[in-house]
N, C-alpha and C positions, 0 to 999 in steps of 0.2 A: 352174609359172606364176610369173612374176616379180611381186614386190610393188611398187606404185608408190612413188616417192621421197617422203619426208616433207619438206614445205616448212618453212622456219624459223617462219613464222607458225603453222602447225599444231602444231609442236613446242612453241612458247612457250605456246600455248593449252592444250595437254595438261599441261604442267608447272606453269605459273604462273597459269593461268586465261585470260590474254589477253597479247598481245604488249606492250600498254601497261604492264601490271604488271611485266613483265620489264624494260622500259626504266627504270621507276621504281626497281626493285630494283638494277639496275646503277648508276644515278645515285646512289643512297644509298650503295652500296658505295664508289664513287669518292670521294664526299664524306667518308666516314669515313676513308679512307686519307689524303686530303689533310689532314684535321683532325689525325689522329694524327701525321703528319709535321710539321705546324706546331707542335703541342704539344711534340714531341721537340726541335725546334729552339729553342723558347722556353725549355725546361728547361735545355738546354745553355748558352744565352746567360746565363741567370740564375745558373747555377752557376759560370760563368767569372768569376773575380775580375779586376778591373782593377788595374794597378799603382798604388801610392799617388801616383806622379807625375802620373797621369791622373785621379785621384779628387778631386772637389770636395766639401768639407764645409760644411754650414750651421752657424749658431750652435748649433742643437740638437745636432748631431752632435759638435761640439767640446765642448759642455757634457757630453754623455754620456761622451765619452772622458776628460775631465778629472775627471769625477765631481762636477760643480758644477751649480748651477741656471743656467738660460738667462739670467736677469736678471743674475746675477753675471758671466757670461762677457761679456755685452753691455756692462756698465758698467766692469768691472775688468780684463778680459783683452784683448779685441780692440781696445780703445781705447789700449792701451799703444803708445808710439812704436816700440818694438823688435819689435812683433808684425808678422808678414807682412802685406803690403798685400792688401786684398780686391779681388775683381773682381765686377762685376755682369754676369750673362749677357746682359742687354738694357740698352739705354741709357735707364734710367728711375730716378728717385729711389725709386720704390716697389718696385723689384726687390730681392729678397733677396740680400744679399752672400754670397759663397762664397770659400773659401780652399782652396788646394791642400793635401791632407792631408799630403804629405811635408814641406811647409814648416812646417806647424803642429807636426808631430812633431819636426822639427829645432829649432824655436824652443823647444819644451818641454824638450828635452835640453840645449840651450845655456843656457837661463835656469834650468835645474834646477827648472822648474815653480813658481817663486816667484810668488805672486800678490801684487800690491801691497796694502799695508795698507788696511783700510777707513777711512772718515772717522770721526773720533772722535765718538761720540754721548754722550748723557747717561749718567752713571754711576748705577747703582742705589745707593740708600742701603742700608747694612748694617742688617739687622734686629736 
């Protein structure tokens, strides 16, 4: 005697409880695969370094590279006439200025990193 064929819905109910649970499990598996793929792509993008000619530095990044305080860089470095010109990503006075990293590095090499002398202040009395 031949056994009757098992229908998909009957099989799903036997394995997963209901066919709806099976669809939910399949959907979760697909979502996990997509998320894993997106995470992998994001990691690759973050690990890929841009060339310095395409990298923009802020005042904070320039200060970090020069080993100076942000205020010092704003007042005594980027204001120099021989320092590379800044660009603003958007047309607004409030937008933070940025500089191409390769231009900043070239300027530092050419000027040998000399920072202008500070303004003379009051001298302390010898004790």
